[in-house]
PAVORO-811355 format. One record per atom (N, C-alpha, C): residue number from 0; residue in one letter; atom name; x, y, z. Coordinates in Angstrom, 2 decimals. Atoms other than C-alpha are relative to their C-alpha. Layout:
! residues N
{NUM; a; CA; {X; Y; Z}};
...
END
This chain:
! residues 107
{0; m; N; {0.03; -0.90; 1.13}};
{0; m; CA; {11.94; -30.96; 42.59}};
{0; m; C; {-0.85; -0.58; -1.11}};
{1; t; N; {0.82; 0.43; 1.13}};
{1; t; CA; {9.67; -31.07; 39.65}};
{1; t; C; {0.82; 0.05; -1.28}};
{2; s; N; {-0.71; -0.01; 1.28}};
{2; s; CA; {10.84; -31.86; 36.19}};
{2; s; C; {-0.54; 1.13; -0.89}};
{3; r; N; {0.37; -1.08; 0.92}};
{3; r; CA; {10.65; -29.37; 33.38}};
{3; r; C; {-1.33; -0.34; -0.69}};
{4; a; N; {1.32; 0.23; 0.61}};
{4; a; CA; {7.09; -28.95; 32.04}};
{4; a; C; {0.16; -0.12; -1.51}};
{5; s; N; {-0.13; 0.26; 1.43}};
{5; s; CA; {6.59; -30.15; 28.50}};
{5; s; C; {-0.58; 1.12; -0.85}};
{6; n; N; {0.61; -1.04; 0.82}};
{6; n; CA; {4.53; -27.14; 27.39}};
{6; n; C; {0.81; 1.31; -0.01}};
{7; i; N; {-0.85; -1.19; 0.00}};
{7; i; CA; {7.34; -24.61; 28.03}};
{7; i; C; {1.11; -0.22; -1.00}};
{8; l; N; {-1.02; 0.10; 1.04}};
{8; l; CA; {9.55; -24.05; 25.05}};
{8; l; C; {1.18; 0.89; 0.34}};
{9; a; N; {-1.20; -0.80; -0.23}};
{9; a; CA; {13.08; -22.81; 25.31}};
{9; a; C; {0.03; 1.15; -0.99}};
{10; f; N; {-0.09; -1.17; 0.87}};
{10; f; CA; {13.57; -19.31; 23.92}};
{10; f; C; {1.17; -0.17; -0.96}};
{11; p; N; {-1.09; 0.22; 0.95}};
{11; p; CA; {15.62; -19.43; 20.71}};
{11; p; C; {1.14; 0.99; 0.24}};
{12; t; N; {-1.15; -0.89; -0.14}};
{12; t; CA; {19.09; -17.97; 20.73}};
{12; t; C; {-0.06; 1.07; -1.08}};
{13; r; N; {0.02; -1.10; 0.96}};
{13; r; CA; {19.60; -14.65; 18.97}};
{13; r; C; {1.02; -0.25; -1.10}};
{14; t; N; {-0.88; 0.10; 1.14}};
{14; t; CA; {21.09; -14.63; 15.51}};
{14; t; C; {0.43; 1.41; -0.39}};
{15; a; N; {-0.49; -1.32; 0.43}};
{15; a; CA; {23.19; -11.79; 14.19}};
{15; a; C; {-0.91; 0.55; -1.09}};
{16; p; N; {0.89; -0.57; 1.01}};
{16; p; CA; {21.03; -9.37; 12.13}};
{16; p; C; {0.53; -0.13; -1.42}};
{17; s; N; {-0.55; 0.09; 1.36}};
{17; s; CA; {23.41; -9.57; 9.19}};
{17; s; C; {-0.31; -1.35; -0.64}};
{18; v; N; {0.33; 1.31; 0.54}};
{18; v; CA; {22.56; -13.25; 8.81}};
{18; v; C; {-1.44; -0.02; -0.50}};
{19; l; N; {1.41; 0.01; 0.35}};
{19; l; CA; {18.84; -12.50; 8.60}};
{19; l; C; {-0.31; 0.85; -1.23}};
{20; l; N; {0.25; -0.89; 1.12}};
{20; l; CA; {19.11; -9.76; 5.95}};
{20; l; C; {0.56; -0.60; -1.28}};
{21; p; N; {-0.55; 0.49; 1.26}};
{21; p; CA; {19.49; -10.67; 2.29}};
{21; p; C; {1.18; 0.87; -0.42}};
{22; p; N; {-1.14; -0.81; 0.44}};
{22; p; CA; {22.75; -9.55; 0.71}};
{22; p; C; {-0.44; 1.07; -0.99}};
{23; v; N; {0.33; -1.10; 0.89}};
{23; v; CA; {22.61; -6.23; -1.12}};
{23; v; C; {0.80; -0.17; -1.28}};
{24; l; N; {-0.66; 0.13; 1.29}};
{24; l; CA; {23.37; -6.47; -4.79}};
{24; l; C; {0.67; 1.31; -0.36}};
{25; d; N; {-0.70; -1.21; 0.42}};
{25; d; CA; {25.94; -4.02; -6.13}};
{25; d; C; {-0.63; 0.62; -1.23}};
{26; k; N; {0.61; -0.50; 1.23}};
{26; k; CA; {24.28; -3.70; -9.49}};
{26; k; C; {-1.30; -0.76; -0.25}};
{27; h; N; {1.26; 0.62; 0.39}};
{27; h; CA; {20.76; -4.38; -10.70}};
{27; h; C; {0.31; -0.94; -1.16}};
{28; p; N; {-0.36; 0.95; 1.04}};
{28; p; CA; {20.86; -7.49; -12.90}};
{28; p; C; {-0.30; 0.49; -1.42}};
{29; v; N; {0.32; -0.54; 1.32}};
{29; v; CA; {19.16; -5.72; -15.82}};
{29; v; C; {-0.08; 1.51; 0.17}};
{30; l; N; {0.05; -1.45; -0.09}};
{30; l; CA; {19.99; -2.05; -16.13}};
{30; l; C; {-1.20; 0.51; -0.76}};
{31; a; N; {1.23; -0.52; 0.59}};
{31; a; CA; {16.97; 0.04; -16.98}};
{31; a; C; {0.19; 0.42; -1.45}};
{32; g; N; {-0.22; -0.46; 1.37}};
{32; g; CA; {18.54; 1.42; -20.15}};
{32; g; C; {0.34; -1.10; -0.97}};
{33; d; N; {-0.47; 1.05; 0.88}};
{33; d; CA; {19.67; -1.90; -21.52}};
{33; d; C; {-1.11; -0.65; -0.83}};
{34; k; N; {0.99; 0.81; 0.70}};
{34; k; CA; {16.53; -3.83; -22.38}};
{34; k; C; {-1.42; 0.53; 0.13}};
{35; l; N; {1.33; -0.55; -0.18}};
{35; l; CA; {13.61; -1.50; -21.65}};
{35; l; C; {-0.26; 1.07; -1.04}};
{36; d; N; {0.34; -1.08; 0.90}};
{36; d; CA; {11.74; 0.69; -24.09}};
{36; d; C; {-0.34; 1.25; 0.83}};
{37; a; N; {0.19; -1.29; -0.68}};
{37; a; CA; {10.83; 4.30; -23.20}};
{37; a; C; {-1.10; -0.08; 1.08}};
{38; d; N; {1.10; 0.09; -0.97}};
{38; d; CA; {7.52; 3.47; -21.47}};
{38; d; C; {0.38; -0.86; 1.20}};
{39; e; N; {-0.42; 0.87; -1.09}};
{39; e; CA; {8.98; 0.62; -19.43}};
{39; e; C; {1.04; 0.68; 0.88}};
{40; r; N; {-1.01; -0.74; -0.76}};
{40; r; CA; {11.94; 2.80; -18.41}};
{40; r; C; {-0.66; 1.07; 0.86}};
{41; a; N; {0.72; -1.02; -0.77}};
{41; a; CA; {9.58; 5.58; -17.32}};
{41; a; C; {-0.72; -0.63; 1.19}};
{42; d; N; {0.66; 0.71; -1.10}};
{42; d; CA; {7.60; 3.08; -15.22}};
{42; d; C; {1.01; -0.44; 1.05}};
{43; y; N; {-1.06; 0.44; -0.92}};
{43; y; CA; {10.84; 1.76; -13.69}};
{43; y; C; {0.49; 1.18; 0.85}};
{44; i; N; {-0.45; -1.19; -0.72}};
{44; i; CA; {12.03; 5.26; -12.75}};
{44; i; C; {-1.10; 0.48; 0.94}};
{45; a; N; {1.10; -0.43; -0.84}};
{45; a; CA; {8.58; 6.16; -11.42}};
{45; a; C; {-0.14; -0.87; 1.24}};
{46; s; N; {0.11; 0.88; -1.17}};
{46; s; CA; {8.55; 3.10; -9.15}};
{46; s; C; {1.13; 0.27; 1.00}};
{47; i; N; {-1.11; -0.34; -0.90}};
{47; i; CA; {11.98; 4.03; -7.75}};
{47; i; C; {-0.30; 1.30; 0.73}};
{48; v; N; {0.27; -1.31; -0.60}};
{48; v; CA; {10.96; 7.65; -7.16}};
{48; v; C; {-1.17; -0.08; 0.98}};
{49; r; N; {1.17; 0.15; -0.88}};
{49; r; CA; {7.57; 6.71; -5.67}};
{49; r; C; {0.39; -0.66; 1.31}};
{50; s; N; {-0.44; 0.69; -1.21}};
{50; s; CA; {9.17; 4.30; -3.23}};
{50; s; C; {0.94; 0.86; 0.84}};
{51; t; N; {-0.95; -0.87; -0.71}};
{51; t; CA; {11.93; 6.76; -2.35}};
{51; t; C; {-0.74; 1.08; 0.78}};
{52; i; N; {0.76; -1.06; -0.68}};
{52; i; CA; {9.46; 9.54; -1.51}};
{52; i; C; {-0.81; -0.59; 1.15}};
{53; g; N; {0.76; 0.65; -1.08}};
{53; g; CA; {7.33; 7.12; 0.52}};
{53; g; C; {0.86; -0.30; 1.22}};
{54; f; N; {-0.89; 0.28; -1.13}};
{54; f; CA; {10.26; 5.99; 2.65}};
{54; f; C; {0.49; 1.29; 0.65}};
{55; a; N; {-0.48; -1.27; -0.56}};
{55; a; CA; {11.47; 9.58; 3.06}};
{55; a; C; {-1.08; 0.65; 0.87}};
{56; r; N; {1.09; -0.55; -0.81}};
{56; r; CA; {8.06; 10.64; 4.37}};
{56; r; C; {-0.13; -0.73; 1.33}};
{57; r; N; {0.18; 0.79; -1.22}};
{57; r; CA; {7.92; 7.81; 6.89}};
{57; r; C; {1.22; 0.02; 0.91}};
{58; k; N; {-1.19; 0.21; -0.81}};
{58; k; CA; {11.51; 7.56; 8.03}};
{58; k; C; {0.94; 1.20; 0.05}};
{59; g; N; {-0.85; -1.19; -0.01}};
{59; g; CA; {12.96; 11.02; 7.43}};
{59; g; C; {0.64; 0.24; -1.35}};
{60; r; N; {-0.51; -0.36; 1.32}};
{60; r; CA; {14.27; 12.89; 4.43}};
{60; r; C; {1.53; -0.04; -0.01}};
{61; r; N; {-1.45; 0.25; 0.08}};
{61; r; CA; {17.76; 11.38; 4.22}};
{61; r; C; {0.22; -1.19; -0.92}};
{62; i; N; {-0.32; 1.14; 0.87}};
{62; i; CA; {19.45; 9.02; 1.81}};
{62; i; C; {0.12; -1.27; 0.83}};
{63; e; N; {-0.15; 1.16; -0.88}};
{63; e; CA; {20.10; 6.74; 4.79}};
{63; e; C; {-1.34; -0.61; 0.40}};
{64; s; N; {1.30; 0.54; -0.38}};
{64; s; CA; {16.35; 6.30; 5.36}};
{64; s; C; {-0.51; -1.02; -1.01}};
{65; l; N; {0.44; 0.95; 1.03}};
{65; l; CA; {16.05; 4.23; 2.19}};
{65; l; C; {0.54; -1.39; 0.30}};
{66; p; N; {-0.55; 1.36; -0.09}};
{66; p; CA; {16.38; 0.45; 2.20}};
{66; p; C; {1.22; -0.11; -0.91}};
{67; p; N; {-1.25; 0.07; 0.76}};
{67; p; CA; {19.80; -0.58; 0.89}};
{67; p; C; {-0.18; -0.23; -1.50}};
{68; q; N; {0.15; 0.29; 1.43}};
{68; q; CA; {18.60; -2.00; -2.43}};
{68; q; C; {-0.63; 1.17; -0.74}};
{69; l; N; {0.61; -1.17; 0.63}};
{69; l; CA; {16.39; 0.99; -3.20}};
{69; l; C; {1.02; 1.12; -0.15}};
{70; r; N; {-1.07; -1.00; 0.06}};
{70; r; CA; {19.32; 3.27; -2.41}};
{70; r; C; {0.94; -0.29; -1.16}};
{71; v; N; {-0.88; 0.39; 1.11}};
{71; v; CA; {21.49; 1.31; -4.88}};
{71; v; C; {-0.64; 0.35; -1.33}};
{72; w; N; {0.68; -0.29; 1.26}};
{72; w; CA; {18.87; 1.63; -7.63}};
{72; w; C; {-0.08; 1.49; -0.26}};
{73; l; N; {0.09; -1.45; 0.17}};
{73; l; CA; {18.42; 5.37; -7.03}};
{73; l; C; {1.36; 0.57; -0.40}};
{74; l; N; {-1.33; -0.52; 0.30}};
{74; l; CA; {22.15; 6.09; -7.02}};
{74; l; C; {0.50; -0.48; -1.36}};
{75; e; N; {-0.38; 0.52; 1.31}};
{75; e; CA; {22.65; 3.88; -10.07}};
{75; e; C; {-0.61; 0.85; -1.11}};
{76; q; N; {0.66; -0.82; 1.00}};
{76; q; CA; {20.10; 5.91; -12.02}};
{76; q; C; {0.57; 1.42; -0.02}};
{77; c; N; {-0.66; -1.32; -0.05}};
{77; c; CA; {21.75; 9.14; -10.82}};
{77; c; C; {1.31; -0.04; -0.78}};
{78; e; N; {-1.26; 0.13; 0.74}};
{78; e; CA; {25.07; 7.89; -12.19}};
{78; e; C; {-0.23; -0.08; -1.51}};
{79; l; N; {0.33; 0.08; 1.42}};
{79; l; CA; {23.37; 7.14; -15.51}};
{79; l; C; {-0.54; 1.33; -0.53}};
{80; g; N; {0.41; -1.34; 0.41}};
{80; g; CA; {22.15; 10.77; -15.54}};
{80; g; C; {-1.49; 0.21; -0.10}};
{81; d; N; {1.43; -0.21; 0.05}};
{81; d; CA; {18.41; 10.36; -15.07}};
{81; d; C; {-0.36; 1.27; 0.78}};
{82; p; N; {0.25; -1.28; -0.68}};
{82; p; CA; {17.16; 13.90; -14.25}};
{82; p; C; {-0.97; -0.12; 1.18}};
{83; t; N; {0.94; 0.15; -1.11}};
{83; t; CA; {14.26; 12.77; -12.04}};
{83; t; C; {0.69; -0.54; 1.23}};
{84; c; N; {-0.72; 0.57; -1.14}};
{84; c; CA; {16.49; 10.66; -9.84}};
{84; c; C; {1.02; 0.97; 0.56}};
{85; v; N; {-0.95; -1.00; -0.49}};
{85; v; CA; {19.07; 13.45; -9.65}};
{85; v; C; {-0.71; 1.03; 0.87}};
{86; v; N; {0.76; -0.96; -0.79}};
{86; v; CA; {16.40; 15.88; -8.39}};
{86; v; C; {-0.43; -0.62; 1.33}};
{87; v; N; {0.41; 0.66; -1.24}};
{87; v; CA; {15.11; 13.35; -5.84}};
{87; v; C; {1.20; -0.18; 0.93}};
{88; r; N; {-1.20; 0.14; -0.84}};
{88; r; CA; {18.65; 12.71; -4.62}};
{88; r; C; {0.38; 1.35; 0.61}};
{89; a; N; {-0.30; -1.32; -0.54}};
{89; a; CA; {19.25; 16.45; -4.24}};
{89; a; C; {-1.00; 0.37; 1.09}};
{90; w; N; {1.02; -0.24; -1.03}};
{90; w; CA; {15.97; 16.67; -2.29}};
{90; w; C; {0.33; -0.77; 1.27}};
{91; l; N; {-0.38; 0.80; -1.16}};
{91; l; CA; {17.12; 13.87; 0.00}};
{91; l; C; {1.23; 0.56; 0.70}};
{92; d; N; {-1.22; -0.57; -0.57}};
{92; d; CA; {20.49; 15.56; 0.50}};
{92; d; C; {-0.25; 1.36; 0.65}};
{93; g; N; {0.33; -1.27; -0.63}};
{93; g; CA; {18.71; 18.74; 1.61}};
{93; g; C; {0.41; 1.21; -0.82}};
{94; n; N; {-0.32; -1.13; 0.87}};
{94; n; CA; {19.31; 20.99; -1.38}};
{94; n; C; {-0.93; 1.16; 0.33}};
{95; p; N; {0.85; -1.12; -0.40}};
{95; p; CA; {18.07; 24.43; -0.21}};
{95; p; C; {-0.89; 0.52; -1.13}};
{96; g; N; {0.82; -0.44; 1.12}};
{96; g; CA; {16.80; 25.24; -3.69}};
{96; g; C; {-1.27; -0.81; -0.16}};
{97; l; N; {1.18; 0.85; 0.12}};
{97; l; CA; {14.35; 22.36; -3.46}};
{97; l; C; {-0.81; -0.05; 1.29}};
{98; t; N; {0.70; 0.12; -1.27}};
{98; t; CA; {13.37; 22.68; 0.20}};
{98; t; C; {-0.53; 1.32; 0.53}};
{99; d; N; {0.42; -1.28; -0.52}};
{99; d; CA; {12.98; 26.42; 0.85}};
{99; d; C; {-1.02; 0.62; -0.93}};
{100; l; N; {1.07; -0.52; 0.85}};
{100; l; CA; {9.62; 27.25; -0.70}};
{100; l; C; {-0.47; 1.37; 0.45}};
{101; s; N; {0.47; -1.29; -0.50}};
{101; s; CA; {9.01; 30.33; 1.48}};
{101; s; C; {0.61; 1.16; -0.79}};
{102; s; N; {-0.64; -1.08; 0.76}};
{102; s; CA; {11.50; 32.41; -0.55}};
{102; s; C; {-0.63; 0.15; -1.38}};
{103; r; N; {0.63; -0.07; 1.32}};
{103; r; CA; {9.66; 31.58; -3.78}};
{103; r; C; {-1.38; 0.65; 0.05}};
{104; e; N; {1.36; -0.54; -0.11}};
{104; e; CA; {6.22; 32.64; -2.49}};
{104; e; C; {0.01; 1.52; -0.06}};
{105; g; N; {-0.07; -1.45; -0.02}};
{105; g; CA; {7.31; 36.25; -1.95}};
{105; g; C; {0.44; 0.58; -1.32}};
{106; a; N; {-0.52; -0.53; 1.27}};
{106; a; CA; {8.86; 36.56; -5.40}};
{106; a; C; {-1.06; 0.13; -1.04}};
END
């Protein structure tokens, strides 16, 4: 018998996926309304909405298609009453008023 060749590496053992993912924070360390002026807050909301729409286009229009941290930020802003985030959340949830454009064209 031949001995094991030195150029063959052993395949690493699998690690549980939960160990590889960073923990999801429950709250954003700095809330957007706390220390941001109006322009910075608008940029913060725009970045959340832009990313949300991008993920929804690629992975499907569902709240579950968002990465966990982005989902937390969107829902946090909805709880704070931001109207843009509320509309985007309703769009993700499949609100017929935001998705059925054919009924508006005939009116």
